[in-house]
C-alpha positions as CSV (number, residue, x, y, z in Angstrom):
1,M,102.1,85.9,111.8
2,A,103.6,88.8,110.2
3,G,106.6,89.1,107.9
4,W,110.4,90.3,108.9
5,Y,113.8,91.0,108.1
6,E,116.6,88.7,107.9
7,L,119.6,89.8,107.8
8,S,122.5,87.6,107.2
9,K,125.9,87.9,106.0
10,S,127.1,86.5,102.3
11,S,131.0,84.6,101.3
12,N,132.9,88.3,100.8
13,G,131.9,89.5,104.6
14,Q,129.4,92.1,103.9
15,F,125.6,92.3,104.6
16,R,122.5,92.0,103.2
17,F,118.7,92.0,104.1
18,E,115.6,90.3,103.1
19,L,112.1,91.2,103.6
20,K,110.1,87.8,104.6
21,A,106.1,87.5,103.9
22,A,104.5,85.4,106.7
23,N,104.3,82.9,103.9
24,A,108.4,83.2,104.3
25,E,108.6,83.8,100.8
26,T,111.3,86.5,99.8
27,I,109.2,89.6,98.5
28,L,112.3,92.2,98.6
29,T,116.0,91.8,98.2
30,S,118.2,94.6,99.3
31,E,122.6,95.6,98.1
32,L,125.1,94.2,99.4
33,Y,126.5,96.5,102.4
34,V,130.1,97.0,103.5
35,T,129.3,96.8,107.5
36,R,126.3,95.7,109.8
37,N,125.1,99.6,110.4
38,A,124.6,100.2,107.4
39,A,122.0,97.1,107.0
40,E,120.7,98.5,109.3
41,N,119.8,101.8,108.5
42,G,118.5,99.7,105.1
43,I,116.1,98.2,107.1
44,A,115.1,101.3,108.4
45,S,115.0,103.3,105.6
46,V,112.7,100.2,104.1
47,Q,110.5,101.1,107.2
48,T,109.8,104.8,106.5
49,N,109.3,104.5,102.8
50,S,107.6,101.1,102.4
51,P,103.8,102.4,103.3
52,H,104.4,105.4,100.5
53,D,102.9,104.2,96.8
54,E,105.1,106.5,95.6
55,R,108.3,105.1,96.6
56,Y,108.0,102.0,94.4
57,E,109.3,102.3,91.0
58,K,107.7,99.6,89.0
59,K,110.1,97.8,86.0
60,V,110.2,95.3,83.8
61,A,112.9,93.5,82.9
62,S,115.0,92.6,79.7
63,N,113.0,89.1,79.4
64,G,110.2,90.6,79.7
65,Q,108.8,89.8,83.4
66,P,107.8,92.5,85.6
67,F,109.7,93.3,88.8
68,F,109.6,96.3,91.2
69,N,112.7,98.2,93.1
70,L,111.3,100.0,96.3
71,K,113.2,103.8,96.7
72,A,114.1,106.4,99.9
73,A,113.2,110.1,99.5
74,N,116.5,110.6,97.8
75,H,115.1,108.3,94.9
76,Q,118.4,105.2,96.1
77,V,116.9,101.9,95.6
78,I,116.7,100.6,98.7
79,G,115.4,97.2,98.4
80,T,114.8,94.7,94.3
81,S,111.9,92.3,94.1
82,E,112.1,89.6,92.4
83,Q,110.8,88.5,88.5
84,Y,107.3,88.0,88.4
85,S,105.0,86.5,85.6
86,S,102.5,89.4,86.1
87,T,102.0,92.9,86.1
88,A,99.1,91.9,88.8
89,A,101.3,89.3,90.5
90,R,104.1,92.2,90.9
91,D,101.0,94.2,91.6
92,N,100.8,92.2,94.6
93,G,104.4,91.8,95.8
94,I,104.5,95.5,96.2
95,A,101.1,95.0,98.4
96,S,103.0,92.7,99.7
97,V,106.0,94.9,100.8
98,K,103.4,97.9,102.3
99,A,101.8,96.1,104.8
100,N,104.5,94.0,106.0
101,G,107.4,96.2,105.5
102,P,106.9,98.5,108.4
103,T,107.6,94.9,110.9
104,T,110.2,95.5,113.5
105,T,110.8,91.8,113.7
106,I,114.8,91.5,112.4
107,K,116.1,87.3,112.2
108,D,119.5,87.8,112.6
109,K,121.4,85.3,110.4
110,T,125.0,86.7,110.7
């Protein structure tokens, strides 16, 4: 089974999505969106941008753990990864987003 997007509503009524790998692990999390339509546009942006190496910004958190952001062509952050234990694990996370990002499967949890 391939990965999927999970669209959900937060306690304050805003929307977010997570990209899940085939093993159900979260590999990318969006910001909060005021409307469902905006969150769906965010998913479409991940589908478009995830295959492109230049859209990934590799970073290191203040605690020293690596993570990454996926950015749109306009350099706006679309989604953020978890923090990883090593740069190799982060790079595997990027590979997973590249492989699963184009999926059109969306599970609506709203």
